[in-house]
C-alpha positions, -999 to +999 in steps of 0.1 A: +436-196+399+468-200+378+491-229+381+528-232+375+540-263+357+536-294+379+570-309+386+562-335+413+537-362+419+523-341+448+518-311+425+501-334+399+477-347+426+469-311+435+461-303+398+438-334+395+420-325+427+415-289+415+401-301+382+377-324+399+366-299+425+360-273+399+340-296+377+319-306+408+313-269+415+301-264+380+276-293+384+261-274+413+253-246+388+244-265+356+234-299+343+260-325+331+253-316+294+265-280+299+298-288+316+324-282+289+362-284+289+366-248+277+348-234+307+363-259+331+398-250+319+391-213+323+378-217+359+407-240+370+433-217+354+448-242+330+449-245+293+426-271+278+455-291+266+469-292+302+436-304+316+437-332+291+471-343+305+454-353+337+421-366+323+417-379+287+383-363+282+354-344+298+337-377+302+366-392+321+364-363+346+327-368+351+330-406+355+354-400+383+330-375+399+303-401+396+324-427+415+331-402+443+294-391+445+283-427+448+307-435+476+297-403+495+260-411+490+265-447+502+281-435+535+253-410+540+224-433+533+239-460+555+236-438+585+200-428+576+190-465+572+204-473+606+182-445+621+150-450+601+145-487+594+130-506+623+144-542+624+114-555+644+089-548+616+078-574+590+097-575+557+071-555+537+071-527+562+109-526+564+109-526+526+087-495+526+110-478+551+140-487+530+123-472+499+115-440+518+151-435+530+167-443+496+143-420+478+147-391+502+185-394+501+187-396+463+162-368+457+185-346+478+216-356+458+206-340+425+242-340+411+245-378+417+211-383+399+222-362+369+255-381+366+239-415+370+214-406+342+243-396+319+264-426+327+256-451+300+245-428+272+271-401+276+299-406+302+309-441+290+316-428+255+347-409+244+368-427+270+394-454+267+390-491+277+414-484+306+391-457+320+360-479+316+377-509+333+387-487+363+353-471+364+334-505+362+356-520+389+348-491+412+311-495+404+312-533+412+328-525+446+302-498+453+273-521+442+286-549+464+287-525+494+252-513+486+238-548+483+254-558+516+239-527+532+204-535+520+207-571+530+214-559+565+179-544+567+158-565+544+176-599+541+144-614+526+153-597+493+178-624+487+197-621+454+171-596+443+188-569+464+213-565+436+185-557+412+169-533+437+201-514+441+208-510+404+173-503+394+168-477+421+198-457+409+186-459+373+151-448+383+165-419+403+186-407+373+158-410+348+131-395+369+153-366+379+152-353+343+114-352+344+115-332+376+136-303+360+112-291+332+125-265+307+113-229+307+089-237+278+074-266+297+069-245+328+051-219+307+029-247+292+019-257+327+009-221+334-012-221+302-029-254+312-024-263+349-038-298+342-006-307+324+014-303+356+004-339+365+031-349+341+058-333+363+063-357+392+079-348+425+112-367+425+111-378+461+075-390+462+075-405+427+108-423+434+095-436+467+064-451+451+084-467+423+111-481+447+086-494+472+068-512+444+101-527+432+110-539+467+075-553+473+076-572+440+110-585+447+100-598+481+070-615+467+090-631+439+117-644+462+092-656+487+075-677+460+107-691+446 
């Protein structure tokens, strides 16, 4: 793909969309750490300096992808919760169902997990205050929607629903890295299969952790 010089706002929007779509396609092939501006520029058909006219840095591009991935995931998981959480059950059982749905959905969204894991340590660096402010405002809106969604199914979580939402995403991001072992680690597991217990399955491991988090939050808010 090769672009002519953008001369209108519509053309600039097309360029931005092409950059974002290309970066997302790269994330389907490689982890966040390997997505670089040089390769992105080559694939999108723009000089690196032109890509930087639309986004101030690689990190700014990935932050915008994270925002979009979160909003897409929220819409998907909302439908799954409506189908799989039984409102007639006691709070603890609804909490377990909530944990199962969240974990299954996040384990399927590996790009979202990778972006979430890189957010604080990588993506929020090498960006301007303006980019961070816009990103954080988007995150606040998304978090509010997630909290409202969880309250719909387990209102007994009270104010703890916010902690459940934030911690679940942090856990998903962190755990996802342990579920993608390097080639050397995979070879080590072949040498000593007993070591494979250190390689958790993302969906089941996350479900156990989130269910424990929800149960603890329910107990805490019931006692307060």
